C-alpha positions as a printed NumPy array, in Angstrom:
array([[ 95.196,  71.109,  36.613],
       [ 91.863,  71.696,  35.94 ],
       [ 91.045,  72.089,  39.752],
       [ 94.44 ,  74.506,  40.235],
       [ 92.965,  76.563,  37.535],
       [ 89.849,  77.155,  39.142],
       [ 91.957,  77.75 ,  42.328],
       [ 94.164,  80.451,  40.7  ],
       [ 91.103,  82.175,  39.222],
       [ 89.048,  82.277,  41.935],
       [ 92.097,  83.948,  44.054],
       [ 92.395,  86.489,  41.079],
       [ 89.055,  87.631,  41.372],
       [ 89.19 ,  87.373,  45.181],
       [ 92.015,  90.46 ,  44.807],
       [ 90.224,  92.116,  41.961],
       [ 86.592,  92.107,  43.795],
       [ 85.462,  95.807,  45.28 ],
       [ 85.847,  96.621,  48.762],
       [ 82.369,  97.978,  50.333],
       [ 82.088, 100.34 ,  53.232],
       [ 79.466, 101.766,  54.636],
       [ 78.753, 105.418,  54.69 ],
       [ 75.927, 106.594,  57.328],
       [ 75.605, 110.11 ,  57.379],
       [ 72.153, 111.866,  56.654],
       [ 70.585, 114.136,  53.463],
       [ 67.598, 115.18 ,  54.927],
       [ 66.551, 116.535,  58.584],
       [ 67.884, 118.432,  61.703],
       [ 71.751, 118.021,  61.171],
       [ 71.56 , 117.492,  56.957],
       [ 73.73 , 120.47 ,  56.364],
       [ 76.797, 119.458,  58.236],
       [ 76.458, 115.929,  57.393],
       [ 76.47 , 116.515,  53.934],
       [ 79.39 , 117.709,  53.849],
       [ 80.816, 114.496,  55.893],
       [ 78.847, 112.287,  53.147],
       [ 80.868, 114.466,  50.089],
       [ 84.442, 114.621,  52.476],
       [ 83.91 , 110.869,  52.7  ],
       [ 82.833, 110.493,  48.725],
       [ 85.797, 113.009,  47.717],
       [ 88.519, 110.697,  49.167],
       [ 87.233, 107.561,  48.034],
       [ 86.771, 108.838,  44.47 ],
       [ 90.68 , 109.974,  44.955],
       [ 91.896, 106.542,  46.291],
       [ 89.83 , 104.754,  43.387],
       [ 91.366, 107.482,  40.922],
       [ 95.077, 106.338,  42.024],
       [ 94.494, 102.781,  41.491],
       [ 92.114, 101.809,  44.446],
       [ 93.629,  99.472,  47.606],
       [ 96.269,  97.124,  44.912],
       [ 93.549,  97.3  ,  41.855],
       [ 90.709,  96.877,  44.028],
       [ 87.544,  99.405,  43.947],
       [ 86.277, 101.087,  47.266],
       [ 82.875, 101.045,  46.772],
       [ 80.555, 103.493,  49.247],
       [ 77.372, 101.814,  50.491],
       [ 75.342, 105.246,  51.654],
       [ 72.388, 104.822,  53.872],
       [ 70.554, 108.053,  54.773],
       [ 69.575, 108.129,  58.542],
       [ 67.69 , 111.138,  57.878],
       [ 68.712, 112.54 ,  61.314],
       [ 66.809, 110.226,  62.903],
       [ 68.58 , 108.31 ,  65.96 ],
       [ 66.33 , 105.014,  65.636],
       [ 67.394, 104.78 ,  61.981],
       [ 70.784, 105.187,  62.612],
       [ 71.382, 102.016,  64.736],
       [ 68.412, 100.178,  61.897],
       [ 70.409, 101.226,  59.093],
       [ 74.409, 100.387,  60.556],
       [ 72.441,  96.75 ,  61.604],
       [ 71.688,  96.677,  57.611],
       [ 74.815,  97.482,  56.629],
       [ 76.55 ,  95.099,  58.342],
       [ 73.946,  92.341,  58.415],
       [ 72.685,  93.06 ,  54.758],
       [ 75.485,  94.509,  52.888],
       [ 78.346,  92.813,  54.438],
       [ 80.315,  95.632,  55.529],
       [ 83.084,  95.61 ,  58.06 ],
       [ 83.698,  98.993,  58.324],
       [ 80.923, 102.242,  58.552],
       [ 82.458, 105.872,  58.439],
       [ 79.476, 107.92 ,  59.615],
       [ 77.54 , 109.818,  62.493],
       [ 77.101, 113.253,  63.705],
       [ 76.021, 113.922,  66.422],
       [ 77.307, 111.802,  70.246],
       [ 73.319, 110.043,  70.306],
       [ 73.762, 108.853,  66.989],
       [ 77.326, 107.33 ,  67.847],
       [ 76.03 , 105.86 ,  70.844],
       [ 72.903, 103.971,  68.783],
       [ 75.696, 102.239,  66.831],
       [ 78.445, 101.594,  68.765],
       [ 76.378,  98.58 ,  70.078],
       [ 75.889,  97.256,  66.408],
       [ 79.663,  97.235,  65.49 ],
       [ 80.444,  95.503,  68.713],
       [ 78.087,  92.978,  68.171],
       [ 79.412,  92.019,  64.626],
       [ 83.   ,  92.953,  65.588],
       [ 82.819,  95.769,  62.48 ],
       [ 84.686,  98.964,  62.897],
       [ 82.947, 102.784,  63.279],
       [ 85.171, 105.753,  61.819],
       [ 83.431, 108.409,  63.714],
       [ 84.437, 111.722,  62.347],
       [ 83.031, 114.344,  65.183],
       [ 84.106, 116.532,  67.811],
       [ 82.343, 115.059,  71.082],
       [ 82.325, 115.225,  74.776],
       [ 85.34 , 112.485,  75.667],
       [ 84.804, 110.041,  78.168],
       [ 84.594, 107.319,  75.87 ],
       [ 86.979, 104.353,  74.181],
       [ 85.381, 101.565,  71.919],
       [ 87.91 ,  98.88 ,  70.564],
       [ 85.309,  98.945,  67.93 ],
       [ 85.493, 102.68 ,  66.977],
       [ 88.414, 105.301,  65.736],
       [ 87.312, 108.841,  66.906],
       [ 89.084, 111.575,  64.442],
       [ 87.209, 114.621,  65.486],
       [ 87.918, 116.905,  68.543],
       [ 88.275, 115.509,  72.099],
       [ 87.819, 117.781,  74.937],
       [ 91.06 , 118.841,  75.712],
       [ 91.826, 119.61 ,  72.007],
       [ 89.268, 122.442,  71.669],
       [ 87.214, 123.193,  74.83 ],
       [ 90.345, 123.884,  76.863],
       [ 91.448, 126.011,  74.492],
       [ 88.233, 127.898,  74.027],
       [ 88.076, 128.215,  77.821],
       [ 90.942, 129.84 ,  78.093],
       [ 91.259, 132.074,  75.042],
       [ 87.629, 133.365,  75.975],
       [ 88.469, 133.768,  79.412],
       [ 91.366, 135.947,  78.941],
       [ 90.601, 137.955,  75.913],
       [ 86.322, 138.546,  77.108],
       [ 86.171, 137.608,  80.722],
       [ 84.848, 134.649,  83.133],
       [ 81.004, 135.052,  83.088],
       [ 79.798, 132.605,  80.64 ],
       [ 75.98 , 131.847,  79.652],
       [ 75.478, 128.108,  77.885],
       [ 72.891, 127.462,  75.122],
       [ 72.799, 123.972,  73.533],
       [ 70.753, 121.385,  72.085],
       [ 69.034, 119.103,  73.966],
       [ 71.09 , 115.933,  73.919],
       [ 74.156, 113.886,  75.196],
       [ 76.946, 116.08 ,  73.552],
       [ 75.915, 119.471,  74.903],
       [ 75.037, 118.508,  78.631],
       [ 78.24 , 117.251,  78.874],
       [ 80.458, 120.06 ,  76.448],
       [ 78.749, 122.654,  79.084],
       [ 79.518, 120.786,  81.98 ],
       [ 83.147, 120.429,  81.017],
       [ 83.232, 123.772,  79.963],
       [ 81.6  , 124.988,  83.758],
       [ 84.651, 123.559,  84.948],
       [ 87.301, 125.387,  83.061],
       [ 85.711, 128.606,  83.396],
       [ 85.051, 128.19 ,  87.298],
       [ 88.765, 127.456,  87.81 ],
       [ 89.335, 131.506,  86.746],
       [ 89.013, 134.457,  88.922],
       [ 85.474, 135.542,  88.687],
       [ 84.274, 132.7  ,  87.188],
       [ 80.478, 132.248,  87.06 ],
       [ 78.163, 130.322,  85.154],
       [ 75.173, 132.892,  84.901],
       [ 72.74 , 130.998,  83.034],
       [ 72.177, 127.531,  80.953],
       [ 69.469, 126.669,  78.665],
       [ 68.397, 124.063,  76.299],
       [ 66.532, 123.952,  73.164],
       [ 64.707, 121.291,  71.388],
       [ 66.822, 119.428,  68.344],
       [ 63.607, 120.93 ,  66.016],
       [ 63.66 , 124.321,  68.065],
       [ 61.993, 127.155,  66.131],
       [ 62.396, 131.22 ,  66.469],
       [ 60.315, 131.417,  69.749],
       [ 62.519, 128.718,  71.471],
       [ 65.222, 131.284,  71.431],
       [ 62.955, 134.465,  72.332],
       [ 62.947, 134.083,  76.183],
       [ 67.058, 132.796,  76.037],
       [ 67.966, 136.091,  74.141],
       [ 65.916, 137.84 ,  76.903],
       [ 67.858, 136.024,  79.679],
       [ 71.175, 136.996,  78.202],
       [ 70.272, 140.82 ,  77.617],
       [ 69.   , 140.572,  81.333],
       [ 72.342, 138.818,  82.756],
       [ 74.796, 140.304,  80.273],
       [ 77.471, 137.51 ,  80.683],
       [ 80.802, 138.171,  78.938],
       [ 80.521, 135.387,  76.352],
       [ 77.963, 133.185,  75.395],
       [ 78.733, 129.358,  74.798],
       [ 77.   , 127.569,  72.295],
       [ 76.636, 123.906,  71.553],
       [ 73.453, 124.181,  69.49 ],
       [ 73.305, 122.228,  66.497],
       [ 71.766, 121.93 ,  63.259],
       [ 69.405, 124.207,  62.131],
       [ 68.76 , 125.811,  65.49 ],
       [ 72.16 , 127.056,  65.335],
       [ 71.252, 129.711,  62.667],
       [ 67.955, 130.761,  64.951],
       [ 70.006, 131.628,  67.717],
       [ 73.067, 133.655,  66.322],
       [ 69.323, 135.721,  64.07 ],
       [ 67.959, 136.044,  67.281],
       [ 71.442, 137.084,  68.706],
       [ 71.762, 139.776,  65.98 ],
       [ 68.259, 140.87 ,  65.962],
       [ 68.248, 141.571,  69.812],
       [ 71.81 , 144.341,  68.908],
       [ 74.443, 142.319,  70.856],
       [ 77.859, 143.031,  69.894],
       [ 80.046, 140.301,  69.118],
       [ 83.177, 142.575,  69.592],
       [ 82.086, 142.649,  73.217],
       [ 79.945, 139.761,  73.36 ],
       [ 80.674, 136.804,  71.187],
       [ 78.898, 133.494,  70.909],
       [ 81.921, 131.153,  71.394],
       [ 81.513, 127.368,  69.881],
       [ 82.153, 124.177,  69.01 ],
       [ 79.702, 122.811,  66.742],
       [ 79.295, 125.999,  64.738],
       [ 81.575, 126.167,  61.511],
       [ 80.96 , 127.272,  57.733],
       [ 78.328, 125.625,  57.147],
       [ 76.204, 127.25 ,  59.507],
       [ 77.711, 130.4  ,  58.792],
       [ 76.872, 130.197,  55.111],
       [ 73.517, 129.362,  56.515],
       [ 72.875, 132.487,  58.662],
       [ 74.861, 134.952,  56.266],
       [ 77.842, 136.742,  57.116],
       [ 75.949, 139.447,  58.327],
       [ 74.864, 137.492,  61.335],
       [ 77.629, 135.106,  61.631],
       [ 80.712, 138.051,  61.475],
       [ 82.541, 138.425,  64.533],
       [ 82.083, 135.181,  66.234],
       [ 84.014, 132.189,  67.648],
       [ 84.583, 128.957,  66.98 ],
       [ 87.425, 126.324,  68.331],
       [ 88.244, 123.274,  65.642],
       [ 91.258, 121.883,  64.514],
       [ 90.612, 122.599,  60.313],
       [ 89.32 , 125.852,  59.209],
       [ 88.858, 126.054,  54.983],
       [ 90.682, 129.379,  55.39 ],
       [ 94.047, 127.702,  56.721],
       [ 96.864, 129.177,  54.446],
       [ 99.092, 125.616,  53.448],
       [ 99.875, 124.547,  50.315],
       [ 97.827, 121.28 ,  51.183],
       [ 94.926, 122.602,  52.346],
       [ 94.7  , 125.202,  48.919],
       [ 95.477, 121.747,  46.584],
       [ 92.803, 119.518,  48.507],
       [ 90.175, 122.317,  48.545],
       [ 90.857, 122.723,  44.862],
       [ 90.799, 119.47 ,  44.288],
       [ 87.284, 119.1  ,  46.054],
       [ 85.755, 122.016,  44.135],
       [ 86.45 , 120.416,  40.883],
       [ 84.853, 117.455,  41.691],
       [ 81.783, 118.653,  43.765],
       [ 81.464, 122.626,  43.165],
       [ 80.46 , 124.44 ,  46.097],
       [ 77.828, 122.4  ,  47.189],
       [ 78.799, 121.923,  50.613],
       [ 81.455, 124.292,  52.473],
       [ 84.356, 122.618,  53.911],
       [ 84.871, 122.511,  57.629],
       [ 86.248, 120.464,  60.466],
       [ 83.67 , 117.72 ,  60.265],
       [ 84.353, 117.612,  56.367],
       [ 87.906, 117.356,  56.786],
       [ 87.701, 114.693,  59.827],
       [ 85.106, 112.734,  57.515],
       [ 87.964, 113.246,  54.483],
       [ 91.304, 112.323,  56.065],
       [ 89.996, 109.53 ,  58.032],
       [ 89.056, 106.888,  54.581],
       [ 92.49 , 108.086,  53.748],
       [ 93.777, 106.338,  57.115],
       [ 92.006, 103.287,  56.548],
       [ 93.242, 103.101,  52.973],
       [ 96.315, 103.083,  53.804],
       [ 96.126, 100.415,  56.511],
       [ 94.043,  98.364,  54.363],
       [ 97.066,  98.057,  52.151],
       [ 99.228,  97.314,  54.692],
       [ 97.003,  94.46 ,  56.295],
       [ 95.41 ,  92.934,  53.157],
       [ 92.312,  92.989,  54.853],
       [ 89.584,  94.87 ,  56.323],
       [ 88.628,  92.525,  58.987],
       [ 88.853,  94.324,  62.494],
       [ 91.618,  91.927,  63.89 ],
       [ 93.755,  92.132,  60.561],
       [ 93.51 ,  95.61 ,  60.146],
       [ 93.52 ,  97.467,  63.382],
       [ 97.407,  96.792,  64.1  ],
       [ 98.164,  98.76 ,  60.73 ],
       [ 95.554, 101.308,  61.678],
       [ 96.915, 102.105,  65.004],
       [ 99.401, 104.332,  65.367],
       [ 99.049, 105.463,  61.8  ],
       [ 99.882, 108.832,  60.496],
       [ 99.062, 111.146,  57.802],
       [ 99.346, 114.938,  56.407],
       [ 96.174, 115.91 ,  56.354],
       [ 94.777, 119.272,  55.527],
       [ 94.989, 120.86 ,  58.973],
       [ 98.709, 119.218,  59.662],
       [ 99.914, 115.712,  60.443],
       [ 97.604, 113.917,  62.386],
       [ 97.913, 110.311,  63.923],
       [ 95.975, 107.611,  65.992],
       [ 97.098, 107.127,  68.978],
       [ 97.202, 103.486,  70.049],
       [ 96.246, 103.569,  73.409],
       [ 92.86 , 105.056,  72.996],
       [ 91.87 , 105.241,  69.223],
       [ 91.672, 109.06 ,  69.305],
       [ 93.643, 111.07 ,  66.643],
       [ 96.351, 114.025,  67.482],
       [ 94.889, 117.187,  65.985],
       [ 95.702, 121.015,  65.802],
       [ 93.604, 122.624,  68.24 ],
       [ 92.827, 126.845,  66.429],
       [ 90.837, 129.649,  67.479],
       [ 88.912, 130.924,  64.595],
       [ 86.812, 134.17 ,  64.12 ],
       [ 84.162, 134.71 ,  61.223],
       [ 85.318, 137.735,  59.021],
       [ 84.065, 139.897,  56.161],
       [ 84.145, 137.415,  53.705],
       [ 82.429, 134.419,  55.819],
       [ 85.207, 132.554,  56.247],
       [ 87.277, 132.04 ,  60.051],
       [ 90.343, 134.145,  60.367],
       [ 92.926, 132.025,  62.515],
       [ 93.246, 133.96 ,  65.966],
       [ 95.075, 131.369,  68.054],
       [ 96.432, 128.254,  67.424],
       [ 99.153, 125.476,  69.326],
       [102.636, 125.201,  68.274],
       [102.139, 121.858,  67.745],
       [ 99.896, 118.651,  67.425],
       [ 97.845, 117.984,  70.38 ],
       [ 97.879, 114.336,  71.715],
       [ 94.312, 113.266,  72.75 ],
       [ 93.349, 112.956,  76.502],
       [ 89.84 , 111.671,  76.2  ],
       [ 89.266, 111.223,  79.746],
       [ 90.799, 114.685,  80.649],
       [ 93.965, 113.366,  82.963],
       [ 95.586, 116.946,  82.435],
       [ 92.081, 118.662,  83.001],
       [ 93.452, 122.273,  84.3  ],
       [ 93.771, 124.825,  82.075],
       [ 97.161, 125.515,  83.385],
       [ 99.013, 122.469,  82.601],
       [ 97.194, 122.228,  79.186],
       [ 99.061, 125.729,  78.291],
       [102.517, 125.11 ,  79.638],
       [103.75 , 122.098,  77.925],
       [101.771, 123.191,  74.999],
       [102.592, 126.484,  74.108],
       [ 99.159, 128.314,  73.243],
       [100.546, 130.634,  70.294],
       [ 98.533, 134.091,  69.827],
       [ 98.853, 135.036,  66.465],
       [100.2  , 139.057,  66.054],
       [ 97.365, 140.965,  65.882],
       [ 94.796, 138.965,  66.875],
       [ 93.878, 140.498,  70.241],
       [ 90.881, 141.801,  70.68 ],
       [ 88.238, 142.174,  73.323],
       [ 89.555, 142.603,  77.041],
       [ 93.132, 141.786,  77.709]])
């Protein structure tokens, strides 16, 4: 009888013990601004889950490690989280290079990485859930919108790492399918770029006069690019910077006078006028104040934790082989709309939108798809025409500007 009591007590302890999850976002370094927003989006979701009773009474505990925007530290700290801290799930990474550094770790130890950042596509791992936009959910829409409204001559500026090179390659393919499509320039700057790195780029832009500039600059360099543009007297009404990587965080850093008029493609903007988004933002600000600006990466970091929690309740375990069947195919009402993890490719159904920074520093939605877009990370449907026909691009009333 004593042995039976001991066994039952052990089960009770096991059922109420905390569930540790790894959190791998930077609070220091080049990409700290955007990664802090992802960190707080993650912690916000964990607080909500715990306030609602946790996972069947078990508390989620965030084990946060700060990679300080250092590529080497992401792999080291991911290994530490798995090997030393015993976590089975990691929420983390912003740049593609850091994701690629962590994937060998989660694959070796059969753990799961939730990755809440837009990326270049053409990747699958059974150990990764991709909740940021794939190219068919942002690049295709942005290329189509910009060439329709401004023209087909593009100048590309990016940071010197994997994502900008691949993203620029894809954008080149899309633009070159349009009448008169031309890439008039392509430049890259180091991740720790300074003001002087952008001076020759702006001079080249002035000389070549593209119809629009496509930016995949990330981190602190984003502000420097837009400031150099403004100081050169360039006009976003005629030749805007269009980006996949610039969001509310960078717009706040550079200031409204510099950011206004420039364009971004993303599944989420904090300006979305829906009850669910307003309620989510109010709860977030009540807990964290105005420490960070909610943005597309913040939203993905937030909703992916709730997707995980729902799957964990259903599976009863965070072991990969037990968790995945409950996670794949699961859906959630996120601030952007109802998202769903595709069981075939581990990417997420999202809601592509085009936004332009307004006089308040927020994004006015200029265009959006009429429904959620299923992920196509390998761009099986590559052409802009094929993409638009079934997905019904909806241009909002009054949003037309620039060239018809």
